[in-house]
Steps between C-alpha positions, in 0.01 A plus 500: 500500500188683392651598163583137419149397594352763266735390225385139545141616482553693176674197345207284604255746343698491174500121510125485563435753222704292254325180613163667434597542132566129447255239377320350802672159473846658492424737788350218702800270475741781591285598798491139620874451475647839586241672718344201676827307499355172371735237363462381139379164640224675696401708198487191280262337750276800559482601132468142376814527282807287447824633647650555154188702409544712814868559413406604144228734623721662763775550242257656249328709771836637619581616144159668466541655843843641414361659181207654689722620785764649269239674281322641803820628659658620175803273524657387173 
């Protein structure tokens, strides 16, 4: 439905706004994995990282993202 579509869009805008607050390396790795749908293997190759390094960065980036998202949307 149209309402669901608009809801999706507003969620995406909130996500993009939170991503914009992150350090570039964190935002980049989240964009690659969650927006572009790359696998951690593909990210490791394209970013010239080991797979454990990709896992560490994704984990750290997700924590930073959650903080930015929660702060921006006034969630506790």
